[in-house]
Structure formats: structure tokens, C-alpha cells
N, C-alpha and C positions, 0 to 999 in steps of 0.2 A: 610546776606551773610555768616557770620561765621557759622551759623547753617547748611547751605547747604554744606559747605566745610566739616564740621564735619560729617554730615550724609553720604556724598559721601565717605569719608575715612573709615567709619565704614562698609559700604556696601562692599567696596573693600577688606578690611581685612577679613570680615566674609565669603567672597566667595573664598578666596584663600587658598588652601591647606587643605581643610577639610577632604580629603580622607585619609590622613595619621595620623589623630588625633584619640585618644582614645574616647570612648563614653563619658567619664568624660569631656575631653577637648571640645568636640563638644557641650555638654549641657551647659558648662560654657560660651563658646563663644557666643552661640545663646542667652542665657539668658542675658548676659551682653550687647550685641549689641542691643537687643530689648528694654531693659529698659533704655539704654543710649539715644536712639532715643526718647523714650517717655519722659524721663526727660528733654531732650533738648527742646522738643515741649512745655512742661508745663513751663519750665524755660523761654522760649521766651515770653510766654504770661505774665508771672510774671515780666519780665524785665531783666532776667539774664540767657541766654541759657547755658552758660558755667557751671554755678553753678548747674543748673538743670541736665545737662548731667553728671556731676561728681557724684551727688547724685544718679542719675539713674543707673550709672555704678556700683557704690558700692552696691546698693541694689540688682541689677541683679546678680552680682558676688556672693554675699553671698547667695541669694535665690537659684540660680542655683546649687551652691555647696551643699546646704542642700537637694535639690531635688535629686541630683545625689546620695548622701549618702543613702537616703531613697530607691531609686530604686536598688542600689547595695545590701542593706540589704534584700529587697524582693527577689532578685535573689538568694542570699545565702540561704535564708530560703527554697525557692523552691528546689534548688539543694540538700540541706540536706534532705528534705522530700522525694525527688525522690530516693536518694541513700538508704535511710532507707527502702523504699518500695521494692527495688530490693534485699535487703539483706535478707528479710524475705523469708522463704521457703513456698511453697504452701502446704497445708495439703494433706496428702497421702489419696488416695481413697481406702477404704477397699475392 
């Protein structure tokens, strides 16, 4: 019963207000919610759904933060390369 309540609460939280969130916040919320649910399911099998959910939430939060930082670094590198490409002048045709 506790697992169902926890999962229902997670679904309700994850569905509310995502439109006003930054991409970082969206990634972290979805990563945390997904791994919390998985952790609760594994914890329920092992005998402690709450502990599994807590570990899942922590792992999801850290993992989604690291993933977001990686995606942001990729975007910065792309933007920098794009700007450098536009700054170069085309060779003059004789």
C-alpha cells in the first residue's frame, strides 16, 4: 500500500508544472522520479520499499545532474564552434 501511495505522489509531482521549468530542472525531476519508482520496486522485493525509494531518488538525482552537466558542456562546445566558424572570412576569389 505504501508503495502505491509513493508512486502516485511521484506521478502527480512529476506531471505538475513542467512547462515553467528549465531543462536542468526537467532532467533532474524526470531522472529522480524514474529511479525512485525503480528503487521502490526493488526495495519492495527486498523487503523495504521506502529504503529502496530513498536510494533510487539519490542515485537518480546525482545521475541526472551529471547527465545535465554533460549535455550543457556539449551545447557550449557546439555554440563555440559555431561562433568560430562564422567569424572566419571566406577566401576571396581572384
